N, C-alpha and C positions, 0 to 999 in steps of 0.2 A: 502493497501500500503505499502509500505513499511515505511518508513520511519520514519521515521520522528519524528524526536523528536519534530516533527511537531510544531507546529505553536506558538512560543512565545517567550521564552527569549531571548536575545540577546547573542551571542558568538562570540567569538573572534578567527578567523583562521588568522594566518601569518599575522597579521596585518589589515585582513579585517574584518569588521563588518557585521555579518552574522546573520539573524534571521532564528530561528530555527520554526517559526510558519507563522504567519499573519504580513508580514511585510506592513510598514506603507506606503500605497499606494502612497502617498505624496511626500515622500521622494526616495522610492527605485524603483519606477516603470516608465519608460517612455513610454506614450502611441504611438506608431509608429507601424503601423499595416501591412504597405506595406512594400514590400522589396524594397531597395534603388536601383534606377536606376544603370543601368551596361552597360561597353561596350559589343559591340556583342562577343560572345563566340564561340569557336570551339563546334561541337556535342560533348555530353557525350560520354564516350567510351560506348561498347556494352556490358549490364550486363544481367544476367540470369532474368527471370521473377518470382518474389515473389508472391507465391500462397495463397491467403488470405483465401481460404476455407481450404486448408492445416492448416494453423494457428490457425482458428477459432475451428478444430477437435482437434489440441492440447489444446488448452485452453479447451475445454468441457471435454477432457481426466482427466485433473488433477483435475477438480472440481467434476468429477465424483468419484475420489476417496474418497473425502471428504474433511473436511478442513485439511490442512497440518501442522498441529500444531506439533512442535518437540516433540518427546516420546509419539506418538500416532501411531496406525496401518498404518492410511492412510499416515503419513508422511513418514514412512519407505515406504513403498508400491510404492508412487511416486518417493521418490529416487532410488530405483532399478531400477523403470520404466525409469526414465532419464537417467542413467546411459546406460542401455540396448538399448534404443534407439539411443544415441550417437554412442554407438560402431558399432549399425547395419550400420550406414553411414560411419563406416570406420575411425572415427576420434580415436585419442588416449587420452586414458580417465584416468584421476586420480580422487581418492577421498581422501577429507582430514578430517578425523573424529576429533573433538573436544567437550570439554564438557565444559559449562558454568554455571552460577549463572543467572537467572532473575532479575529484578528489586525486584519482590514480592518472592523472595527467592527460587525459584523453580529451581531444578537441572536438566539440560538438556543434552541429548546426541545430537550431530547434526553432519552435515558433508558438507563442500562444495564440489562441483564439477567442475571439470576443463577438458574441452574438447578440444582438437587441431585439427584443418584443417590446413594439409601442415606444420606439427611439423620442419620440418628440413628448412623451410624458415629464415632465417636472419630476415627481416622486419616482425614485426608482430602488429597487432591490436586486441583490447581485447573487447570484449561485455559482459557487466556484466549485471546482473539481482538477484532478490532473489527468492527461489522457495517455502518459508516457509509461512504461515499466520497467522494473527492475533489470539490471542486465544480467545479474547472477542470482541464484536462490541461494544464499548464504548462511540462512537461517534451516536450510533443509538437510536432515539427519544424512542422506547419501548422495545429493547430488547438487552440491554446494556450488558448483559452477556451469549449472543448468540455466538456460535462459527461463523465465516467468510468463504465463499465461497473463497473471493481472485480471483475473475474471472478477475478483471483487474488488481487490486493490487497483483502482482505477478504471476498469469499465464498466462496474455496476453503477458508480456515480455519474459518469459520462451519459450511461443509457438513462438514467434518471434525469437528467439534464435535458435529453433528448426528446424523452417521451413528455416532459413538461411542456416544450417548446412545440411539440405536435399539437397537443392537445389545447394550449393556448392559442396557437396559431388558428383554429377552427372555429373560435367562439365570435358569435357577432358582436358588435359594439356594445350591445344590453347586457351580456354575460362578459364582458372582458373586466378584469380586476381595475382597481384604481391606481396602479402603480405600472411603471413600467419595468421590465426583467431585462437584467443583462447574464447571460450565461457565457462565464470568465472560463476558461478551461487552460490550467496551466501544461507547460511542458518543463520536462527535466527535472521533475520534483523527486523521482526516485532514485537518482544516480548518487546516493551520498553514502559516508564513511560511517559503518556500525562499529562503534567501538569495542563491541563484545565480539562479534563473528569474525572481525577483520583487526583484531589487534596487532595482528603482525604486519599490515599493510600500511603503510606511512599515508596519512591524509595530507596530499601536497597542499591543497586550501587552508590549512591550518595556520592561523596568525595572518591571514590577508585579509580579514575583513568581511571575508562572503564563506557564508555556511555552506557545506558540502551537499546538504541537503535544500530541496525548493529552489532550484536555479532561477524557474520562470517567474516563481511568484516575487522572487528578490529582484529580478530584472523590471518585472510589471511596476511594482510598488515605487520603484525609483523613475521610470519611465511610462507614467499613467495614459492608457489607452482606454476610452476616449480621454482627451486633452482634460486636466482638472477634473477627473472625475469623481462623482461623490453619489453616494447610495444610503439610505437612511440606515439599512444594517446588510449583512453578506451572512450567507450560509455555505459554509465548506462540508461538501461532500465527499466523503473516502470510506472505502471498504463498507459498502452498505447493502452488500447483495447476497450475503453467505446465510446458509440456515442457521437458524437460533441466533442470528445478530442482536446484540444488544448494546445500546447508546446510552452513556452516562453524561453527567453534568462535567465537562472537563474545565479544568481550573482558569485556564485562558479566556475561555468562553464566558465563565462566571464574571470575571474580574472587569472584561472590555465589553461586554455584549450583555449584561445581565438581562436587559426588557427583550431580547431577541429571543435569548434562550428560554425566557419563563413563556414567551410568546409560542414558541415552537414546542416545547414540553406540554402545555396547557392544551394546544390544539390536540396533540397525538393522545392525552388521556381523553378527550372530549370523543374523541372517533373511535376509543377502544384500544389504542395501541401502546397502552403503557407497558406492556409486556417486553416492548422493543425500548420505549423511551423510559428508561429508568429514572425514579426520582433520587439518583446516587451522586453524591459529590466526589471527581476522582480528580487525580493531578495533573500537573500542564505536561503538554508534549511538544515537541516543536512539529509543527505541520505549517500548510500553506496561511494557515490564520494569522501567525504571528506576524508577517510580513503584509497581508491586508490590513490587519488592525493597526500596523506602523503607518500604513497609507491613510489611514483616517476613516477606513469603513469598518465600523464596529462588527465583528465576526464572529460566529460560533461553528464548532466543528463538531459534525455529526460522523462518528466513526464507530468500528466494531471493538468494543472492551469488554473484556471478560466480567471484569467487576467483581469478582467473587474470591480472590484471592489468587495465588499461583502466578502464571506467567499473565503478563500485562496484556499483550497480543494472543488472538487466536493462532493454532496451531500451523495454520494455513498461512500464515503471514510471513512474508517473504522466504516462500517454499514453493516446491512444485505443485503441493496439493490445492493451489490456487487457480484452480481450473473450472470449467463449466459445470464438473459434479456438485460443487458445493452452493451452486446459485438456486436461490430460493425465490419464488416469486411473491411468497408472503412478505420477505423481508423487503423486497421492490416495491410491492404496495404499500408497506406501512411506512416506508420512508416517501416514497413520491406522494401518496395523496396526503400525507402530512405536511409537507412544504408546500404545496400545490394549495392547500385549504388554507395557509396561514398567509398567502398572498391576498387572499379575500377579506382577512381580519384587519381592521383598523385598529 
């Protein structure tokens, strides 16, 4: 999946102590799995239906291209398909090409992709994700150098964004949300240095001022497109399609975008998806939302976190098991319907 500088050292973020890896469960997690009692509320506004079968097909299509590693033919083909798909829905599409060096000294050509629904709207919401895959399954027990399908880690989030774009594009003006929506897909997010699995490999970006993870969002945050971009809030999707997915209330999300976090979790509870969206506070991680928050977009991170002790991330994380066999329409539905419905809630 993306992310993640994943699991280990502590980093300071605007005075906030954040874990890039496995947080100390005793200190950073609050085990409250039930939604707090709330007074009776008015019915949720009418919203379109998110089609989980369509999102599943979009996930499978990306995986069928092959591992989406920057500089590869599969990566280029996937990017071209994404651009074409968003354009077919009538969205305004912009590409942001950039070049970067990865932690192992590889020079890559990459591109961020931005697709705008209702670009004329003054009020905006950003839906973020990453569309690349990690070049090696370093967390795999037997195939540490094998490329990854990234079915949940990357493809599922992009699939949810595509299905949201497709559904929104079909709505008449009378059923359109009161906000414009920007689908912003970052590249080169997952080619980072893992301090645990790659302890014997030098991080050539260490001390450079550039994090080895999230290269695309770091570039976008410093070179915003659209220019001077602003949004009321952002939702980062990452690893949202696997069977048994559970999402917890991550620390940076709580600190930087509590109002958006509460909104999404409340909508999920009202839709009956509290088994997925757990009312459990967990430690911070390094993901693209670190840099979108730095760019002034209050952003939450929705990602599969075990939340029950043991390993911080699920077993398929950065392993060859992250393939279509783990993708579940129920997880895609819970994520997509919740985020789509939230666009209609002021």
